A tleap script that builds the chain and sets N, CA, C and O, in Angstrom:
source leaprc.protein.ff14SB
mol = sequence {
  NMET ALA GLU ARG GLN VAL THR VAL GLU ALA
  GLU VAL GLY LEU HIE ALA ARG PRO ALA ALA
  THR PHE VAL GLN THR ALA ALA GLU ALA PRO
  LEU ASP VAL THR ILE ALA LYS GLY ALA GLY
  GLN PRO VAL ASN ALA LYS SER ILE LEU ALA
  VAL LEU SER LEU ASP VAL ARG LYS GLY ASP
  ILE VAL VAL ILE LYS ALA ASP GLY ASP GLY
  ALA ASP GLU VAL LEU ASP ARG LEU ALA VAL
  ILE ALA SER ALA CPRO
}
set mol.1.N position { 11.271 -1.920 -1.237 }
set mol.1.CA position { 10.305 -2.574 -0.373 }
set mol.1.C position { 8.961 -2.601 -1.092 }
set mol.1.O position { 8.450 -1.563 -1.512 }
set mol.2.N position { 8.397 -3.794 -1.229 }
set mol.2.CA position { 7.082 -3.963 -1.842 }
set mol.2.C position { 6.080 -4.342 -0.759 }
set mol.2.O position { 6.451 -4.889 0.280 }
set mol.3.N position { 4.809 -4.049 -1.009 }
set mol.3.CA position { 3.790 -4.244 0.018 }
set mol.3.C position { 2.461 -4.656 -0.607 }
set mol.3.O position { 2.113 -4.214 -1.702 }
set mol.4.N position { 1.724 -5.510 0.102 }
set mol.4.CA position { 0.355 -5.872 -0.290 }
set mol.4.C position { -0.535 -5.808 0.935 }
set mol.4.O position { -0.134 -6.228 2.020 }
set mol.5.N position { -1.752 -5.280 0.766 }
set mol.5.CA position { -2.780 -5.353 1.802 }
set mol.5.C position { -3.789 -6.386 1.344 }
set mol.5.O position { -4.277 -6.335 0.215 }
set mol.6.N position { -4.100 -7.327 2.230 }
set mol.6.CA position { -4.959 -8.444 1.854 }
set mol.6.C position { -6.000 -8.671 2.945 }
set mol.6.O position { -5.689 -8.607 4.134 }
set mol.7.N position { -7.231 -8.935 2.534 }
set mol.7.CA position { -8.272 -9.332 3.476 }
set mol.7.C position { -8.277 -10.853 3.560 }
set mol.7.O position { -8.374 -11.534 2.540 }
set mol.8.N position { -8.174 -11.378 4.762 }
set mol.8.CA position { -8.142 -12.827 4.984 }
set mol.8.C position { -9.561 -13.366 4.853 }
set mol.8.O position { -10.484 -12.862 5.492 }
set mol.9.N position { -9.731 -14.391 4.023 }
set mol.9.CA position { -11.058 -14.931 3.728 }
set mol.9.C position { -11.298 -16.332 4.291 }
set mol.9.O position { -12.445 -16.777 4.336 }
set mol.10.N position { -10.263 -17.031 4.715 }
set mol.10.CA position { -10.438 -18.392 5.226 }
set mol.10.C position { -11.265 -18.375 6.503 }
set mol.10.O position { -11.083 -17.498 7.346 }
set mol.11.N position { -12.165 -19.331 6.652 }
set mol.11.CA position { -13.012 -19.427 7.841 }
set mol.11.C position { -12.186 -19.479 9.117 }
set mol.11.O position { -12.587 -18.921 10.138 }
set mol.12.N position { -11.032 -20.147 9.070 }
set mol.12.CA position { -10.181 -20.282 10.256 }
set mol.12.C position { -9.174 -19.148 10.369 }
set mol.12.O position { -8.326 -19.159 11.261 }
set mol.13.N position { -9.259 -18.172 9.474 }
set mol.13.CA position { -8.287 -17.091 9.484 }
set mol.13.C position { -6.938 -17.586 9.009 }
set mol.13.O position { -6.858 -18.490 8.178 }
set mol.14.N position { -5.889 -17.002 9.527 }
set mol.14.CA position { -4.535 -17.420 9.146 }
set mol.14.C position { -3.984 -18.283 10.273 }
set mol.14.O position { -3.036 -17.910 10.964 }
set mol.15.N position { -4.598 -19.437 10.438 }
set mol.15.CA position { -4.233 -20.385 11.482 }
set mol.15.C position { -4.043 -21.754 10.858 }
set mol.15.O position { -4.480 -21.994 9.733 }
set mol.16.N position { -3.395 -22.650 11.581 }
set mol.16.CA position { -3.232 -24.048 11.190 }
set mol.16.C position { -2.681 -24.182 9.773 }
set mol.16.O position { -1.604 -23.668 9.470 }
set mol.17.N position { -3.415 -24.867 8.914 }
set mol.17.CA position { -2.914 -25.165 7.570 }
set mol.17.C position { -2.639 -23.914 6.739 }
set mol.17.O position { -1.580 -23.838 6.116 }
set mol.18.N position { -3.545 -22.923 6.699 }
set mol.18.CA position { -3.218 -21.725 5.908 }
set mol.18.C position { -1.946 -21.028 6.396 }
set mol.18.O position { -1.149 -20.549 5.589 }
set mol.19.N position { -1.760 -20.972 7.711 }
set mol.19.CA position { -0.553 -20.336 8.259 }
set mol.19.C position { 0.691 -21.126 7.883 }
set mol.19.O position { 1.718 -20.542 7.538 }
set mol.20.N position { 0.604 -22.449 7.946 }
set mol.20.CA position { 1.761 -23.287 7.597 }
set mol.20.C position { 2.140 -23.105 6.133 }
set mol.20.O position { 3.321 -23.010 5.800 }
set mol.21.N position { 1.141 -23.057 5.262 }
set mol.21.CA position { 1.405 -22.850 3.835 }
set mol.21.C position { 2.001 -21.466 3.595 }
set mol.21.O position { 2.931 -21.314 2.803 }
set mol.22.N position { 1.466 -20.468 4.273 }
set mol.22.CA position { 1.957 -19.103 4.156 }
set mol.22.C position { 3.426 -19.023 4.580 }
set mol.22.O position { 4.259 -18.471 3.861 }
set mol.23.N position { 3.731 -19.577 5.750 }
set mol.23.CA position { 5.100 -19.530 6.289 }
set mol.23.C position { 6.059 -20.305 5.391 }
set mol.23.O position { 7.174 -19.846 5.145 }
set mol.24.N position { 5.650 -21.462 4.903 }
set mol.24.CA position { 6.515 -22.261 4.031 }
set mol.24.C position { 6.835 -21.491 2.750 }
set mol.24.O position { 7.979 -21.490 2.296 }
set mol.25.N position { 5.846 -20.849 2.178 }
set mol.25.CA position { 6.060 -20.061 0.953 }
set mol.25.C position { 6.995 -18.890 1.224 }
set mol.25.O position { 7.895 -18.614 0.430 }
set mol.26.N position { 6.786 -18.202 2.338 }
set mol.26.CA position { 7.668 -17.085 2.696 }
set mol.26.C position { 9.098 -17.570 2.926 }
set mol.26.O position { 10.055 -16.911 2.520 }
set mol.27.N position { 9.239 -18.725 3.581 }
set mol.27.CA position { 10.564 -19.255 3.910 }
set mol.27.C position { 11.352 -19.670 2.671 }
set mol.27.O position { 12.583 -19.676 2.688 }
set mol.28.N position { 10.655 -20.010 1.613 }
set mol.28.CA position { 11.325 -20.409 0.371 }
set mol.28.C position { 11.950 -19.215 -0.353 }
set mol.28.O position { 12.802 -19.389 -1.225 }
set mol.29.N position { 11.532 -18.025 0.003 }
set mol.29.CA position { 12.026 -16.815 -0.667 }
set mol.29.C position { 13.300 -16.315 0.012 }
set mol.29.O position { 13.355 -16.226 1.239 }
set mol.30.N position { 14.322 -15.990 -0.777 }
set mol.30.CA position { 15.560 -15.455 -0.198 }
set mol.30.C position { 15.445 -13.949 0.078 }
set mol.30.O position { 16.326 -13.169 -0.285 }
set mol.31.N position { 14.346 -13.563 0.723 }
set mol.31.CA position { 14.051 -12.153 0.991 }
set mol.31.C position { 13.633 -11.991 2.437 }
set mol.31.O position { 13.284 -12.964 3.107 }
set mol.32.N position { 13.669 -10.756 2.917 }
set mol.32.CA position { 13.064 -10.433 4.206 }
set mol.32.C position { 11.574 -10.236 3.951 }
set mol.32.O position { 11.179 -9.413 3.125 }
set mol.33.N position { 10.747 -11.005 4.672 }
set mol.33.CA position { 9.299 -10.932 4.496 }
set mol.33.C position { 8.659 -10.750 5.866 }
set mol.33.O position { 8.970 -11.474 6.812 }
set mol.34.N position { 7.753 -9.765 5.961 }
set mol.34.CA position { 7.042 -9.537 7.221 }
set mol.34.C position { 5.543 -9.516 6.953 }
set mol.34.O position { 5.091 -9.325 5.824 }
set mol.35.N position { 4.784 -9.719 8.036 }
set mol.35.CA position { 3.335 -9.627 7.973 }
set mol.35.C position { 2.866 -8.907 9.236 }
set mol.35.O position { 3.404 -9.115 10.323 }
set mol.36.N position { 1.863 -8.062 9.071 }
set mol.36.CA position { 1.283 -7.343 10.203 }
set mol.36.C position { -0.233 -7.431 10.097 }
set mol.36.O position { -0.789 -7.503 9.001 }
set mol.37.N position { -0.881 -7.425 11.231 }
set mol.37.CA position { -2.345 -7.380 11.262 }
set mol.37.C position { -2.742 -5.907 11.301 }
set mol.37.O position { -2.470 -5.205 12.275 }
set mol.38.N position { -3.392 -5.450 10.224 }
set mol.38.CA position { -3.759 -4.039 10.132 }
set mol.38.C position { -2.533 -3.156 10.235 }
set mol.38.O position { -1.545 -3.366 9.533 }
set mol.39.N position { -2.600 -2.168 11.112 }
set mol.39.CA position { -1.486 -1.237 11.305 }
set mol.39.C position { -0.590 -1.673 12.455 }
set mol.39.O position { 0.214 -0.887 12.955 }
set mol.40.N position { -0.730 -2.930 12.874 }
set mol.40.CA position { 0.055 -3.432 14.000 }
set mol.40.C position { 1.517 -3.646 13.667 }
set mol.40.O position { 1.970 -3.405 12.548 }
set mol.41.N position { 2.234 -4.105 14.668 }
set mol.41.CA position { 3.671 -4.363 14.550 }
set mol.41.C position { 3.917 -5.547 13.613 }
set mol.41.O position { 3.315 -6.605 13.799 }
set mol.42.N position { 4.786 -5.396 12.613 }
set mol.42.CA position { 5.089 -6.515 11.715 }
set mol.42.C position { 5.923 -7.587 12.412 }
set mol.42.O position { 6.728 -7.307 13.301 }
set mol.43.N position { 5.696 -8.837 11.971 }
set mol.43.CA position { 6.467 -9.968 12.479 }
set mol.43.C position { 7.092 -10.707 11.300 }
set mol.43.O position { 6.712 -10.499 10.148 }
set mol.44.N position { 8.044 -11.559 11.603 }
set mol.44.CA position { 8.730 -12.358 10.601 }
set mol.44.C position { 7.741 -13.357 9.986 }
set mol.44.O position { 7.219 -14.226 10.684 }
set mol.45.N position { 7.490 -13.229 8.687 }
set mol.45.CA position { 6.544 -14.108 8.002 }
set mol.45.C position { 7.085 -15.514 7.805 }
set mol.45.O position { 6.357 -16.393 7.343 }
set mol.46.N position { 8.346 -15.746 8.145 }
set mol.46.CA position { 8.948 -17.064 8.001 }
set mol.46.C position { 8.890 -17.857 9.302 }
set mol.46.O position { 9.409 -18.971 9.375 }
set mol.47.N position { 8.264 -17.292 10.321 }
set mol.47.CA position { 8.157 -17.940 11.633 }
set mol.47.C position { 6.703 -18.298 11.918 }
set mol.47.O position { 5.858 -17.410 12.032 }
set mol.48.N position { 6.406 -19.586 12.035 }
set mol.48.CA position { 5.040 -20.015 12.298 }
set mol.48.C position { 4.532 -19.450 13.619 }
set mol.48.O position { 3.374 -19.041 13.711 }
set mol.49.N position { 5.373 -19.423 14.628 }
set mol.49.CA position { 4.937 -18.892 15.922 }
set mol.49.C position { 4.619 -17.403 15.839 }
set mol.49.O position { 3.657 -16.934 16.446 }
set mol.50.N position { 5.422 -16.670 15.092 }
set mol.50.CA position { 5.182 -15.233 14.934 }
set mol.50.C position { 3.877 -14.979 14.186 }
set mol.50.O position { 3.094 -14.112 14.574 }
set mol.51.N position { 3.646 -15.733 13.118 }
set mol.51.CA position { 2.421 -15.557 12.327 }
set mol.51.C position { 1.197 -15.929 13.161 }
set mol.51.O position { 0.201 -15.205 13.153 }
set mol.52.N position { 1.260 -17.042 13.875 }
set mol.52.CA position { 0.125 -17.458 14.714 }
set mol.52.C position { -0.139 -16.458 15.833 }
set mol.52.O position { -1.283 -16.284 16.253 }
set mol.53.N position { 0.915 -15.799 16.319 }
set mol.53.CA position { 0.752 -14.841 17.418 }
set mol.53.C position { -0.081 -13.624 17.008 }
set mol.53.O position { -0.598 -12.913 17.870 }
set mol.54.N position { -0.214 -13.382 15.711 }
set mol.54.CA position { -1.016 -12.252 15.236 }
set mol.54.C position { -2.515 -12.487 15.433 }
set mol.54.O position { -3.299 -11.539 15.458 }
set mol.55.N position { -2.909 -13.762 15.575 }
set mol.55.CA position { -4.321 -14.113 15.774 }
set mol.55.C position { -5.199 -13.508 14.677 }
set mol.55.O position { -6.190 -12.833 14.951 }
set mol.56.N position { -4.805 -13.771 13.425 }
set mol.56.CA position { -5.527 -13.242 12.275 }
set mol.56.C position { -6.779 -14.081 12.031 }
set mol.56.O position { -6.709 -15.304 11.913 }
set mol.57.N position { -7.922 -13.403 11.957 }
set mol.57.CA position { -9.210 -14.063 11.759 }
set mol.57.C position { -9.831 -13.646 10.432 }
set mol.57.O position { -9.406 -12.679 9.800 }
set mol.58.N position { -10.849 -14.402 10.027 }
set mol.58.CA position { -11.551 -14.078 8.783 }
set mol.58.C position { -12.019 -12.620 8.823 }
set mol.58.O position { -12.601 -12.162 9.806 }
set mol.59.N position { -11.748 -11.906 7.727 }
set mol.59.CA position { -12.142 -10.512 7.617 }
set mol.59.C position { -11.069 -9.524 8.030 }
set mol.59.O position { -11.170 -8.338 7.719 }
set mol.60.N position { -10.031 -9.998 8.732 }
set mol.60.CA position { -8.929 -9.112 9.113 }
set mol.60.C position { -8.115 -8.725 7.877 }
set mol.60.O position { -8.006 -9.489 6.918 }
set mol.61.N position { -7.557 -7.535 7.926 }
set mol.61.CA position { -6.657 -7.079 6.866 }
set mol.61.C position { -5.230 -7.259 7.357 }
set mol.61.O position { -4.881 -6.849 8.464 }
set mol.62.N position { -4.402 -7.886 6.508 }
set mol.62.CA position { -2.988 -8.039 6.828 }
set mol.62.C position { -2.172 -7.248 5.814 }
set mol.62.O position { -2.584 -7.063 4.669 }
set mol.63.N position { -1.010 -6.788 6.257 }
set mol.63.CA position { -0.071 -6.079 5.394 }
set mol.63.C position { 1.179 -6.943 5.298 }
set mol.63.O position { 1.839 -7.224 6.299 }
set mol.64.N position { 1.485 -7.352 4.087 }
set mol.64.CA position { 2.640 -8.216 3.829 }
set mol.64.C position { 3.677 -7.382 3.092 }
set mol.64.O position { 3.365 -6.716 2.105 }
set mol.65.N position { 4.909 -7.423 3.577 }
set mol.65.CA position { 5.987 -6.656 2.942 }
set mol.65.C position { 7.171 -7.580 2.658 }
set mol.65.O position { 7.440 -8.520 3.406 }
set mol.66.N position { 7.860 -7.293 1.572 }
set mol.66.CA position { 9.069 -8.036 1.211 }
set mol.66.C position { 10.066 -7.066 0.610 }
set mol.66.O position { 9.698 -6.083 -0.033 }
set mol.67.N position { 11.332 -7.362 0.833 }
set mol.67.CA position { 12.391 -6.494 0.352 }
set mol.67.C position { 13.428 -7.327 -0.378 }
set mol.67.O position { 13.984 -8.273 0.181 }
set mol.68.N position { 13.689 -6.970 -1.633 }
set mol.68.CA position { 14.711 -7.653 -2.408 }
set mol.68.C position { 14.211 -8.014 -3.795 }
set mol.68.O position { 13.052 -7.775 -4.136 }
set mol.69.N position { 15.104 -8.593 -4.590 }
set mol.69.CA position { 14.752 -9.016 -5.946 }
set mol.69.C position { 13.673 -10.081 -5.896 }
set mol.69.O position { 13.789 -11.052 -5.149 }
set mol.70.N position { 12.633 -9.905 -6.682 }
set mol.70.CA position { 11.538 -10.862 -6.731 }
set mol.70.C position { 10.477 -10.632 -5.674 }
set mol.70.O position { 9.607 -11.481 -5.480 }
set mol.71.N position { 10.533 -9.495 -4.983 }
set mol.71.CA position { 9.580 -9.221 -3.900 }
set mol.71.C position { 8.140 -9.227 -4.399 }
set mol.71.O position { 7.265 -9.773 -3.727 }
set mol.72.N position { 7.873 -8.637 -5.550 }
set mol.72.CA position { 6.499 -8.587 -6.059 }
set mol.72.C position { 5.946 -9.982 -6.322 }
set mol.72.O position { 4.786 -10.258 -6.016 }
set mol.73.N position { 6.761 -10.851 -6.881 }
set mol.73.CA position { 6.322 -12.224 -7.166 }
set mol.73.C position { 5.992 -12.970 -5.869 }
set mol.73.O position { 4.969 -13.648 -5.777 }
set mol.74.N position { 6.855 -12.841 -4.888 }
set mol.74.CA position { 6.625 -13.508 -3.592 }
set mol.74.C position { 5.365 -12.961 -2.935 }
set mol.74.O position { 4.558 -13.726 -2.407 }
set mol.75.N position { 5.195 -11.657 -2.964 }
set mol.75.CA position { 4.008 -11.050 -2.362 }
set mol.75.C position { 2.738 -11.473 -3.077 }
set mol.75.O position { 1.704 -11.661 -2.437 }
set mol.76.N position { 2.797 -11.626 -4.380 }
set mol.76.CA position { 1.625 -12.097 -5.127 }
set mol.76.C position { 1.225 -13.498 -4.656 }
set mol.76.O position { 0.044 -13.770 -4.444 }
set mol.77.N position { 2.209 -14.382 -4.494 }
set mol.77.CA position { 1.914 -15.757 -4.018 }
set mol.77.C position { 1.375 -15.736 -2.611 }
set mol.77.O position { 0.415 -16.445 -2.310 }
set mol.78.N position { 1.969 -14.939 -1.739 }
set mol.78.CA position { 1.511 -14.875 -0.349 }
set mol.78.C position { 0.119 -14.263 -0.245 }
set mol.78.O position { -0.675 -14.679 0.599 }
set mol.79.N position { -0.187 -13.285 -1.086 }
set mol.79.CA position { -1.510 -12.662 -1.081 }
set mol.79.C position { -2.582 -13.675 -1.472 }
set mol.79.O position { -3.672 -13.672 -0.899 }
set mol.80.N position { -2.287 -14.532 -2.431 }
set mol.80.CA position { -3.240 -15.572 -2.834 }
set mol.80.C position { -3.513 -16.516 -1.666 }
set mol.80.O position { -4.662 -16.882 -1.417 }
set mol.81.N position { -2.470 -16.905 -0.959 }
set mol.81.CA position { -2.632 -17.808 0.194 }
set mol.81.C position { -3.458 -17.129 1.284 }
set mol.81.O position { -4.390 -17.723 1.827 }
set mol.82.N position { -3.116 -15.896 1.596 }
set mol.82.CA position { -3.799 -15.185 2.682 }
set mol.82.C position { -5.255 -14.898 2.364 }
set mol.82.O position { -6.079 -14.837 3.277 }
set mol.83.N position { -5.595 -14.718 1.089 }
set mol.83.CA position { -6.955 -14.353 0.728 }
set mol.83.C position { -7.807 -15.539 0.289 }
set mol.83.O position { -8.979 -15.367 -0.047 }
set mol.84.N position { -7.237 -16.728 0.289 }
set mol.84.CA position { -7.995 -17.911 -0.141 }
set mol.84.C position { -9.102 -18.254 0.865 }
set mol.84.O position { -8.873 -18.242 2.074 }
set mol.85.N position { -10.294 -18.556 0.360 }
set mol.85.CA position { -11.389 -18.910 1.273 }
set mol.85.C position { -11.203 -20.284 1.908 }
set mol.85.O position { -12.042 -20.718 2.697 }
savepdb mol mol.pdb
quit
């Protein structure tokens, strides 16, 4: 299991377009991928509704986890998306 902690920098947080890009990238990976807001309950990072339900705003810290071969690479891509201004 690999993990990244990322501070969300987008003005809109992880909503709308950033969330869609995040979910699409996670869905392309043949791995289990989750995202949590801070120390909260993790949700399926491949579900747009689950990601939007976290209500992630600018400045929030998210924890992204992935399990399987290539987890670090997937997490690196997702961290870039989540931290993009």
